[in-house]
C-alpha positions as CSV (number, residue, x, y, z in Angstrom):
1,M,9.5,23.4,-10.2
2,A,6.6,21.1,-10.6
3,K,3.2,22.6,-11.4
4,K,0.6,22.1,-8.6
5,E,-2.8,20.7,-9.5
6,P,-5.7,23.1,-8.8
7,T,-7.5,22.3,-5.6
8,K,-10.9,23.0,-4.1
9,A,-11.5,24.1,-0.5
10,M,-14.1,22.3,1.7
11,S,-15.3,22.4,5.3
12,L,-15.4,19.4,7.5
13,R,-17.3,19.3,10.8
14,L,-15.9,17.0,13.5
15,D,-16.6,16.7,17.1
16,E,-13.9,17.9,19.4
17,E,-12.5,14.5,20.2
18,K,-12.2,13.5,16.6
19,M,-10.5,16.8,15.8
20,A,-8.1,16.4,18.6
21,E,-7.2,12.8,17.5
22,L,-6.8,14.0,13.9
23,A,-4.5,16.8,14.9
24,T,-2.5,14.5,17.1
25,V,-2.1,12.0,14.2
26,A,-0.9,14.9,11.9
27,R,1.6,16.2,14.5
28,T,2.9,12.7,15.2
29,D,3.3,12.0,11.4
30,E,4.8,15.5,11.0
31,V,2.3,16.4,8.3
32,T,-0.7,18.7,8.1
33,V,-4.2,17.9,9.0
34,S,-5.1,18.4,5.4
35,D,-2.5,15.8,4.4
36,V,-4.0,13.3,6.8
37,V,-7.5,13.9,5.4
38,R,-6.4,13.7,1.8
39,E,-4.7,10.4,2.4
40,A,-7.8,9.0,4.2
41,I,-10.0,10.1,1.3
42,A,-7.7,8.6,-1.3
43,K,-7.7,5.3,0.6
44,H,-11.5,5.3,1.0
45,I,-11.9,6.0,-2.8
46,A,-9.5,3.2,-3.6
47,T,-11.4,0.8,-1.4
48,R,-14.7,1.7,-3.0
49,R,-13.3,1.3,-6.5
50,S,-12.3,-2.3,-5.7
51,D,-15.7,-3.2,-4.2
52,P,-17.9,-5.0,-6.8
53,E,-21.2,-4.0,-5.1
54,F,-20.2,-0.4,-5.1
55,K,-19.2,-0.5,-8.7
56,E,-22.6,-2.0,-9.6
57,R,-24.4,0.8,-7.7
58,A,-22.2,3.4,-9.4
59,R,-23.1,2.0,-12.8
60,E,-26.8,2.1,-11.9
61,Q,-26.4,5.7,-10.6
62,M,-24.6,6.7,-13.8
63,D,-27.4,5.2,-15.9
64,K,-30.0,7.2,-13.9
65,E,-28.1,10.4,-14.2
66,R,-27.4,9.9,-17.9
67,K,-31.1,9.6,-18.6
68,I,-31.7,12.8,-16.6
69,M,-29.0,14.6,-18.5
70,E,-30.3,13.5,-21.9
71,R,-33.8,14.7,-20.9
72,L,-32.4,18.1,-19.8
73,A,-30.4,18.4,-23.0
74,G,-33.6,17.8,-25.0
75,E,-32.3,14.5,-26.4
76,E,-35.2,12.5,-24.9
77,E,-38.9,13.3,-24.7
78,P,-40.1,13.9,-21.1
79,Q,-42.6,11.3,-19.9
80,K,-46.2,12.4,-19.6
81,G,-47.3,13.3,-16.2
82,N,-43.8,14.3,-15.0
């Protein structure tokens, strides 16, 4: 028996029409609503990963957060006045 990866639960708010459409897609494809949502998220992430502009913004965000983490860990002196 294959070991399942740990998962995290989340809430998702949808208007009634979108929820009805999502549930209908799931029933038509004979899968759960969660399966449909997981597949949509996986496709969205794959699309973002192949977008050069997104990748550049992600690198910029990573640099910003790295600087904050270094400051919080005491590896960088805080700037005066901040």
